[in-house]
N, C-alpha and C positions, 0 to 999 in steps of 0.2 A: 505487226502482230494481228491485225484485223480484230482488235479488241479495244475498248476504251482504256487508254494508258494515261495514268496520272503520276507525276513526280513532284515531290515537295521536299524542300530543305528542312531538316529537323534539327540540325545542330552544326555549328562551326567551331572546331576545337584546335588549339595549338598544343602539340605534343612533341616529344622527341621521337625520332624514327624508331628507336628500340621499343618505346612504349606502344607505338602504333602497331608494330609487327607482333608484339606479344598479345595484342587484343584480337588478332585474327584467328578464327577457328581453323582447325585442320580436320577434314579437307575444306578447301575453299576454291574460289576461282578468281585469280589475280591476273589482270592484263596490263602489261607495261608498254607505255608508248614513249618514244624518243621525240623530243621537240628540238629539231635542228636549230631553229632560230634562237633558242635559249641555251643550247648545248647542255641539256639535262633531260631527265626522265620524270614522268609522272605515272601513277598507277590507278586503276579502277579495281575495286574489290567487291565481288558479289558473294553473298551467302550462297552455299550450294543449292539450297531450295529455290532461290530466285533464278539462278542460272538454269536449273533444270526446268523450271516453269516456262522460261522463255523458249528453251529448246523444244519442249513438248508442244508448245503452241505452234512453233515453226513446222513441226512434223504433223500438224493436223489435229492434235489433241486439245483438250479444254484449257490447258495451261495451269493445272493445279500444282501447288507446292507439295512435294512428297513429305511424308511424316518423318522419314529417317534420312539424314544427309548422307551422300556418297560422293566419291570422286567422279569426275566427268570422264567419259571414254574419249579416245582420240577423235572420233567422229564428232562427238558433242562439243569438244574443244574447238574444232574447226568451225562448226555452226555458230558458236558463241562469238568467235573471232570475227566472222563475217558480219554479224549483227553490229558489233561494236565499231567495225571499220566504216559501216554506213552511218552509224550514229555520230562519228567524228566530224561529219559534214556540219552538223549542228554545233558541235564544239568549236570548230573553226569560225563559224558565223558569229558566235558569241564573243570571240576574242579578236575579231577582225579590226576593230577600231584601234587596238593596241598592237597587235601582231598581224598585219594584213597578209603576210606571206607565210604564215605558219603552216607547216606540213607535218602533222603527227604521223609517225611511222611505228607500226606495231613491232615490238621487239620479241616478246614471248608471252605465253600464257602458262601459268603455273597453278597446280592444285595444292602444292605444299608451300606454305609461306616461308619455310626455312631456306628455300632456293631463290628467294627474291631479295635483291640488294640494289637499291637505287640511291642510297644515301648512307652516310656514316651513322653509327648508332646514336651519337650525341647530337646530330643535326636536328634543328627544329623543322617540323612539317606542319602544314595546314591541312586538316582533315575535315572534309565537308561530307556530312551524312545525309542521304536521301531516303525517304520512304517512297516505295514504288508500288502502285496498284495496277495489276494486270487483270482487268475484268473483276472477278470476285476474290482474287488472290492478292495477298500483301507480301511484299518482300523488301529488301533493302540493298543499297549500293553505297560505297564510300569512294570519294576521290581524294587522293593523297598528293599534295603539292609540296615537295621539299623546298626549304628556304633557299638553298644554293641555286635551284633551278629558276626561281622567280625573283631572286634578289635584284637583278638588273631592271625588273619591271616596276619595282615599288614606287619610284617617282612618278611614272606614268599612271599607275593605279590611283595615286593620290589626286592627280589632275583629273582623272576620269571621274572620281567621286565628286569633285567640285562641279564638273560639267553636268553630271547627272542631277546634282542638287539644283543647279540653276535651271536645268531643263524642267524639273518637276514644278518649279515656281512659275514657269512661263505658261502661257495658254496652250492647251493641247493643239497639236498640229494634225492635219489630215495624214492618212497613210501614205508612206513614201512609195514612189514608183518601184523601188527595189523590193519592198514587201509585197506589193501587188504582183510583181513578176514571179516571186516564189509561190504565191497562192495560186496563180493561174497555171502553174506547172504541176500542181497536185493531181495525181491520178485517182479517179473514182470508178468503182465497178457499177455499171448500169445494167439492169437485167429486166427483161419483159417476161412476166409470168404467164405462160400460155394456158396453164390450168393445172389442176391437181387431181389425184385419184388415190384410193386406198387399195393396197394389194396384200394378200396373205403371202407369207414367205414361200409356201409351196408353189403359188402361182408365179411369183417372181423367178424362182429357180427354173420353172418350166417354160419361161418365155423363149420364143423362137423367132427367127427372121420372118416377117410378114404378119405377125400377130398385131392386132389393133387394140389400143387402150382407149377407153372412153373417159374423157376428162369432164370436170364439173363446170365447163364454160360452153356458151353457145357460139356458133360460127360468127355471128354478127355482133357479139358482145364486146364492149370496151374491156381492155385487159389492164391489169395492175403493172405499173412500171416502178421499180425500186432503184434508189440510189444507195449503194452499199446495202444495208439491211432495212432501210427506212422507206415505206411507201410514200411516193412523192407525186405521181401523176397517174392519170388514166390515158390509155393510148389504143389506137387501132393498128394491127399489123398490116404490112404490105411489102412492096418492093420498090427499090429505086435502081433502075437498070438491072444489073444481075445480082444486086445485093438485097438481103432482107432488111426491112426497115420498120419503124413504128412512128405513127403520127400522133403527137400529144394532143389530146382533146380536152383535158381538164387538169388543173393544178390542185392537188389535195392539201398541200401544206404551204399555203401562201406566205411568202416572206421569210421562209426558213430554209 
């Protein structure tokens, strides 16, 4: 999203599947995944505003939640599906101690809850509600786990709870190599700011090949180097072989 994203569990409820479906607004955005290892389905439900906010951000907008809900277009449904398919990597990671070979497969995305049927009306379902903050916008998401889907996992979940309790009572351990491996693979955008200038719109429109823009930096001046959007270093531009490069000369945000 290239935005600060925060997610917090706000409630965990046990309902019947019929009660859950009647609580979903229309239009909505419901994505159904099949869990082959459990021989059942689960679903993620987004309010239309949350889904549109995510899509708007993907397309370069600020990610605001619209005032009036609407159905997603076919293109928007594809974009939201792509986001969720990538997010399922984190879902698999969270469940890997119980289901190490789980492969969630997306079944469909619906905007009308009447067309979604993953359990019988009287089946019990676990509904986990999340508050999602995308930058300055607030939205919500719900995860629905039907009892028939997770029934075979209940003994393992109980053991997992005991293991977690014992782990909490033990002394904290250093970060595992697996965690460090994932952190080391996180991609960050690093940019060297050569300089800035102010232009009026008419001057911008009249720019031609060969025009020269005067920047607010000197030729021998140290330049600002940003990691994502945060100023972190000062650096001098140069070359390494045939590539452009920057030599770091000062750390601006020590230890962060």
